[in-house]
N, C-alpha and C positions, 0 to 999 in steps of 0.2 A: 536357695533363696531366689524367688522368681523376680522377673523384671518389674512386675507390678508392685511387689513389696519393696524393692529397691527405690522405685520412683516415689512411693509414699513416704519412705524414710527421709527423703531429701527435703530440706526446707526451701520454700520459694525465695528466701533471703539470699540463697547461694547464687541465684541467677542475676547477673549483671545486666540491666536494661539501660541502654543509652538514653540520655535525656534528649528532649526535643532540641535543646540548644546545641548539643553535640552533633546531632544529626544534621541540623541546619548548617553548622560550621563546616562539616565535612562536605556536604553538597555544594555549599558556596565556594569552597576551595576548588572543586572540580569545575563548576560552572563558570566561575570568573576566569580562570586560566584557559580552559578549553570549552567554550560556550556550547550549550545544547543546540541541536539543529534549529535553525531559523530560516527565514525567507531566503537568505543569501549565504548562510554559514557553511553550506555543503557544496558551494560552487568551487570548481577548479580555479586555483589562483593563477592569474596570468602573469603577475609580476615575478621577476626573478627572485631567488632567495635573498640576495644581497639587498635588493630594494625593499622587499617585504619585511625583513627582519628589523629594519630601522624603525618601523611602525609599531613594534612590540615593546612594551614598557618593561624592560629589565636591563640591568648592566651585566649580570652574570647569572649562571645557573643557581647561585646562592640565594637570589631573589625569587626563585620559582617555588610556588607552594605545591606540596605533595599531599594527596589524600591519605588519611589514616588507614583505611581498609585496603587490603591487597587487591580485592576484586575491583576496586576503583582505580588501581594503578595499572591494570591491564590495558594495553594499547591496541586498538585496531581490531579487537575480537568482540564486537558487540553481540553478535549472535551467540558466541561461546559464553559470554558473561550472563546473558539472559538464561541460557540452559543451565549454567552452573547454579544460579540462584534457584531455579525451579527444582533441579536435582537435589539441592541441599534441603529445600523445604519438604520434599516428598521422599527423601532418602533413596534416590534412584541411582543406578549405575550409569557410567558413561564410557563411550568409546570415542576418543579424539584422534583424528587422522590429519596429517599435515607435514609440511617440510620441517626439517630440523631448525631449532632456534627461533621458532615463531611464537613461543609463549605457552606451550601446552602444559609444562610443569608449573608455571606460575599460575595459570588458570586452575589447575588441580589444587594447588596449595591454598589458593584464595577461598576454597570451599570451607575450610576450617573456621574462617571468620563468620560463616553463615550458619554453622551447626549449633544446636543448643549445648551448653556446657553442663547442664544439670543431670545429664544421663551417663556420665563417665563412671566406670566401674574398675575396681581392683580385682584381679584374678589370683586365687590362691590354689595350690595343690597340696593335698593332705596324704599321709600314709593310709593305706587300706589294710586294716587288720585281718580281713578275710582273705585278701590276695595282695601281697606286696608288690606284684608286678602290674597291678591296675590301680594306680593312685587315684584318689578322688579329687574332684575339682569343684570349687565354690566361687561364686561372685559376690562381692559386697560393694557398697557405695564408695566412691573415690575417696582416698585418705584413710580408710579404715583398715586396709590390709596390713600396714606396718603396725598399727595399734594392736591388731589381733595377735600378730607375731610377737610383739613386745609383751602383751599380756600373757601369752602362752609361756614365754620365756621366764617371766617373773613368777608365774605360778609353778612352773617346774623347779625353779630355783628355790622358792619357798618350801616346796615339797621335799627337795633334796637336802636343804638345810635341816629340816625337821627329822628326816630319816637319819641323817648323819648324827644329829644330836642324840637321838634315841640309841643308835648304834654305839656312839661313844659312851653313853651311860651304861649300856649293857657290858661292853668290854671293860669299862673301869670297875664295874661291880665284880666281873670275873678276876680282874687283876688284884682287887682287894682280897678276894678269897684266896688267890694264889699266894699272896704275901703271908696271910695268916697261916696258911697251911705250911709254908716254908719256915716260919717262926717256930711252929709247933714241932716240926720234924728236924729242923736245923740243917737241912740239905740245901746248900747254896746252888748246887748244880741244877737241882730241880727248879729253883727260882729263875735261873738264867735261861735254861731250856724252855721253860713255860712262858717266860716273858717274850722270848724270841717268836715262839709259835703264836703268842697272843698278838704281837705287833704285825706279823705277817698276815694273819687272818683278818685283822682289822683293816689293813690296807687293801687286801684282796676284796673283801665284802664291800668296802666303801667304793672301790672302783667299779664293781659289778653293779651296785645300786644306781650309780649315775650313768652307766654306760649306754643304757638304752633311752635316756631321757631326751636327748637331742634328736633322735630319730623320729620322735612324735611331734616335733615342731613343724608347722606347715611352712611352705616356701611361697613367697610372693612372686608369681610369674609376671604380672603386669601391674604396675602401680601408677597412680596419679594423685594429685592434690585436688581438692574440691574446686579450686579456682582455675585449674589448668584449662588451656584451650584443648578442644578435641584433637587427638593425635593425627599427624600427617606422617605416613611411613612410606618412604621411597623404596620399593622392592625391585628396582630395575637391576637386571643381571645378577640376581641372587641365586644361590644354589637351592636345591630342594630342602635341605635341612633348615636353611635360613628363612625360607619362605613359609614352610608348613610346620616347623618345629622339629626338635630332635631330643635325643637322650644322650648325655654326655658319656664318654668313656670312663670307666672306673678302673684304676690301676689296682685296687684292692677288691677282688671279687670273691674272696673266700676267707675262711679262717675267722669269721665273726668280725672282721674289720672292714667289710665292704660298706660303700656309701649307700644310704637308703635310696630306693628306686625313685621316690618323689623328689628327692633332692638333686637328682641328676637330669630332671626334665627342663628343657629350655624352650622358651616360646619362639614361634615363628613370626614373620612379618604380619600374617594374617591375624594372629592373636594380639599383637602390639597395636594393630590398627582397630581393635575393638571399639565401637562407638565413634569411630573416626573415619579417615580416608586412607585407602590403600591405592597407591600409584604405582603402576608398572609401565615403563616406557619399553618400546620394542617388545611388546607382549608375545609376538610371534616366535621370539627366541626361546621361550619356555618349552620344554618337552611336552608332548601331548598328554602324558600321564600326570604331569604337574598341572597342566591346564584342566584336566578332568578333576583332579583333587581340589583345584581352586573353585571350579564349578560346584562341587559338593559342598564346600564350605560356604558359598554364597547362598545355596538353596537351604541348607540346614541351619545356617548362622551359628554353627559350632563344628569343631573338627578336632578329633583325638590327636595327641602327640605320641609318636613312636620313633624308634631309632631309624634314621635314614642314611646317615653318612657311613662311609667305610669304616671309620674308626669308632663308630657307635657300638655300645654294648647293649643296646636297647632292643634286641631281637625279640626278647620275651616281655619287654615293658611296653604297655600301651595305656595311656590315661583314659579316663572318662572323657566324652566330648568337651572340648574347651570352647567357651563362647567366643565367637569371632564375628559379630554383627558389624561389618564394615561396609563402606560404600567403595566400590571398585571403580577407579578411573584408569582404564587402559589406553595406551597411546601408541603411535607408531607412524611410519610412513605408509603410502598406499600399498606397498607390497606386504605390509603386516597383515592385511586382511586375508591373504592367501595362506598364511601360516597359522591362523587362528583355528582352534577347535571349533567346528561348526556349532556344537551345542553351547559353547561359551558365548560366542557371538550371538546366537539365538536368545540366550538369557538376557544379554545386554539389550538387544533390540526389543525384546518383549516386555522388559521391566525397567527400561531406562532410555537413554538418548544416544544417538550418533551425531557427531559434529565434525565437519570438515573445516579446519581452521584456515584463516586467510594468510597468504604470504605477501600480500601487498594491500595498500588502502589508497583511497583517492587523495590527491595532492590538494587538500583544502587548508584553509587557514586554521581550522579547529585541529586537523591532524598534524599540521606542522607544530602547533603548540603542544601537542601531546608528545611529539618526538623531543621537543626541548625539555619537557617534564621527564622524559625518559633519561635523558642525559643527567638531569639533576638527581634522579633516583639512583643511577649507577654511581655517581660521585658519593652521595650520602650513605650508600650501602657500606662503603669501606671506611667511613670516618671512625677514628678511634681504633683502627687496626694498623698492623704493620704494612697494609697495602694502600694506605690512605693516599689520595691524590687531590690536587687542588680543583676548585671549580672552574668552569669554562666561561670565557667572555664571549661577546656576540660574534666576533670574527670566527672563533673556533667552532661555535654552534653552527654558523652559516656553512662552513665547510662539511660538517657532519650531515646537515640537512641536504646539502648537494650530493653527498655520497649516497644518502638514502634514495634520492632520485635516480642516480646512475645505477644503483644495484637493483632497483625495481625493473629496469630494462624496458620500461614503457613510459612514455610522456603522460603526464597527468596522474602518475602513481608514485607512491612512496613505499619503500621496502619495509616489510615487517619481520625480516630476519634479524631480530634485535640482538641475538647473541653475537653476530658478526659485528654489528655496529657497537655493541658493548665492548668487544675486544679492541676496536679501534679507539674508543673512549679511554680505556685503561692504558693502552700503550702511549697515547698522547699525554695522559696524565703522568705516566712515569717519566717521560721526557721533561715535562715541566718540573717535576720533583727534582730531577737531576740538576736542573739549572737553578733551583731555588726560587722559581717564579711564583708570584702570588696567584696568577690565573694561567690556565692553559690557553694558548692563543692559536691563531690559524697556522703559524709556523710549526707549532708542535703537532697539530693534526696532520699537516702535510708531511712532516718528518715521519710520523707514525705510519702513514699510508705507504711511504716508500720502504721502510724497514720491515713492515708486517705484510708483505706480499704473500698471497697464497702459493703453495708449492707449484701449482699449475702455472702461475704467472712467472715464477722463477725459472721454471723449465722453458717456458716460451721465450723469455728474455735470452737465456743461454743459447737456445736454438737460433735466434736472430743473430746474436753476436758471433756464433760459430759460422753461420752462413756468410755473414759479412767478411770474416777473416779469410774464408776460403773462396771468396767471390761467387758464392753460390746464389746470392740474391741478384736478380736482374731487374733493374728499375729504370732502364732507359733503352732506347732503340726499338727494333721490331724483329719479330720471329714468327715463323710459320708453325702452327700447331702447339704453341706454348702460351699458357695463360697463368697469370698470377691469381690463384684462388685464395680464399680466406677461410679459416676455421677457428674453433675455440677449443681449449682444453678445459676439462672440469664441467662439462655441460651436464653430466649425470651424477656429479659428486654431491649434490645437495647443497652446494654453495651458490650464492647469487652473483658473486664477483667472477664472471667469466674472464679467461685469459685468451687473447687472440694470438694467432700464428699465421704466417704466410704459407700457403699451400700450393706450390707450383704444380701445375698439371701439363703434361706433355702428351701429345697424341701423334701417332704415325699410322698412316693408311697405306696398305699395300694390296696389290691384286691378289685374289685368292686363286691359288694354283689348282686345286681340286674342286672348286666350287663349294657353295655353302660357307661363306665367310664366317669367321669367328671373332669374338671379342675377348681380348686378353687384357686384364687389368691387374696391376701390381701395386703394392704399397701398403699391405696389411689391412685391406678393406674388410669392414664388417659385412654381414649379410645384407643389411639395409643399404649400405653404400653400393654393393654389387648389383642389387636390384635397381638402384638408381641409374647405374651405368647402362644397364639393359633397357630401361624405360627411355633414356635419352636417345639411344640408338633408334628406337622405334619412332620417336618424335622427329628425328632428323630425317628419317626415311620419308615421312609423311610431308614434312615442311619443304624439303629440298627437291623432292621427286626423284632422288637417286636411290637405286636399289643397293643398299649397303651389304647385302648378301654376296655381292661380287667381290667384296674387299675383306681383308683381315685388318681389324682395328685394334692397335696396341695403345693402351692408356697407362701412363705411369704417374703416380703420385710421388714426386721427387722428395727423397729425404724425409718421408713421412710414414708413420706407422700407427695403426689403430684408428684409421679414419672411420667415422661413424656418421649416420644421417645422410640427408639428401640435399644439404645446402650448397653442395658443390655442383648441382645439376647444370646450371647455366655455364659454369666453368668448363665442365666436360663437353657440353654441347658446342660451346665456342671453339674449343681446341679441335674437336672432330671436324667441324664445319671448315675451319681454317685449313686443316690438313687436306680435306677432301677438295676444296676449291683452290688450294694453294694461294691463299691471301694472308699476308702477314698480320700480326696482332700487335698493338701497342704494348710495350713492356713497362711503361710508367703507370699503367693502369691495372687495378685489381678488381675483382668482382666477387659477390656472393649472392646466392638466391636459389630457390627451388624452381623447378620447371614442371608445368602441368602437361598433359598429353595434348593439349590444344595450343601449346606455346606460350601460355601465360607465365609470368614471373611471379612467384608466390612468396609470401613473407617467411623469414627464418628467425632464429633466436641469436642472442649475443651479438647484435649488429654493432653496437658501440664498441665493444672489445675488438671486433674485426677491423673496424675502420682505424682505430688507434694502432693496431698492430701494423696495418698498411702504412700509416704515417711514420711509425718508428723504422720501417724498412725503406723509407725514401720514396714511397709511391705518392704520385701527385693527384690521381683521380681514382675514385672508387665507385663502382656501380652497385647499387642495392635495390631491392624491391621497393616501389613507391610506397607500399603499405607500411614499411618499416621506418619511413622518415619520421614518423611521430615518436619512434623509439630512439632516435639518435640524440644522445646527451653527451657530447664530447667534452673532455677536459679542455680548459682554456688553452693550454700549450699546444693542442693539436688542431684547434679550429682554423688557424691560418695556414696550416701545413698541407692540408689535403682538401680537395673538392669532392663533394658527395653528389653523385648524379642518380636520381631515381628513375626507375624504368618500370614498364608494365608488361612488355611483351619481348619475345626473343629478337625480333627485328630491331628494336630499339637497342638492344644489347650490341647487336652487330654494328649498328650505326656508330656507337661510341668506341667500340673495341677494335674494329678492323681498320687498317691503314687504307688510305685512299688508293684505290686500285681500279683497274679497268673492269674487273668482274664484280666489284663491291656493290656498285649501284643496282646492278641487275639482281644480285643475290638479295639485297635488302628489300627490293621491290617484290620479288618472288615470295619471300617470307611474309612481308606485309600483306600481300594479297591473300595468302592462305589464312593468316591469323585474323585479318579483318573480317573474313567470312564467318568466323566463329565468335569473336569478341568485338564489341564496339570499340572504336579507337578512342582513347583518352588523350587529354591534353599532355603534350611532352614538354614539361618545364624542368629546369634544373635548379638545384639549391646548393649553395656553398656551405 
């Protein structure tokens, strides 16, 4: 049956068209709670979360309206929502790239709300009388597959009953003749022996008559109801057989007891997604041959099923092409592009869209309201289940919004790593449930944040605790060549909640005996960190005027392994200069920042986590790049524990870090003179 015939067979009454009133109500829910862009609606909110939330009219998340359509519930992915709607309208494939937990799967799932429901089909597989190892495949309108199988079974049952009735009449006639013959002959043994043979023959022939009937009944591979939503099939991390279809193992493969080939055929995800959406996250993890088969299925809109698993007995069984007209939404992180089959990506680019999803959004009033709505969605998702949690009051919502600011890592932004925030919501809800509280409060969220620390933060806390126990943390006094640096764990883990640690760096400068001084760095440095050490040495040579080739420079990252990145550049530079000039460094001070070849201090990541780690270690002053000041969002308990000093250039770092010394002023002036020739001097202000 063709697609045109199927479409013509479907009644227009099966299509549910929302009324104008329903559409208006849905739009009104969205616009009232999160207003559409206006003259001032997209401005960054200057008020704190605590002040702003008092102006929002709700007592708890129970009062927050939620749109009916899933696509309207997506937060912060406006471009993705627009593309999803266009892709659904034109049945285009999509590739979504972005950080984990930013809503890629939710965007993909929302497409099913936008696809027409009148095109769904049931897929059936029939025995092939010409070749049993090549079952036939047919498609019928949704809801008819079960009816066809039922009618086939009823027809076979009627035929079987008719045959059995005729057989019974025939054997009854033979039995009557046998009785007459026995009465005439008077031989009872003939009657008994003939009756036994007659009964055995009847049972044998009756069994043979019905043995082949079931093998002619078709099997429903994929079935729907006429009112069903288009299918959404998540094929992430599936095996080849689960993705492309398979043929089941048959324990009875001979002796006339084998299972019919068509009855052993199992559909794959591509077939179950027929007329719907096939979603594959981390698409690069599929083998190249599986990606090639996926590409073939996309091109042909049909793909035969054959045995693929090790336990499959389908080496000889291969069906006719099975319809699989799906929309592929592939997803992954940035590295997913490298592992994709070039032809598969080319197909998506040529016949679809590519979208890079957002990991953050502007901190506007509209987006804050959207996050409040997200909390309400997370609560309502589990209502009526064993995982049900209470709604959140204003104080709890304020803490979560503050956490969204912190995890964005930039002032004026809100994090869109909603999976992480959702985890915080559920743990806080669990704590409230344990107490039997009516609503989750700020205390529950703070408690959830403490007990739900990421592994990196737990490791960092234990490192700080261990160093304190063994007096390895130096946060007072002065030392030559030793600097308290700062680093983060989990920077490349896909998580937004960085965990800060102290990174003590010590430098020792000794005369080179053989000439041609060398740089020795220890502490499990990555290649990038080693390059940073080399670059710093070159900068020092230019800025101080000393030929460091006359010295061997030893740099040690104390009790630290796996150091990555160049955020310790100013730390290394300060330690080496201190050792070269024999000027002590303040030990109640820590620093972080990258260093350019011109002596400028450049911004780095995870600045808030680093400052808080310094505060936990007893540090009083932290030097950071001035450009990072907009990213500092300290927790309230750390704000009064530490002073944050912004700097632009290396001479400013020396001014704050070095102890007053006879050579200090001369050194700072020399550095300042060199740097000033390259970079205009900026205002030197401090911020607490």
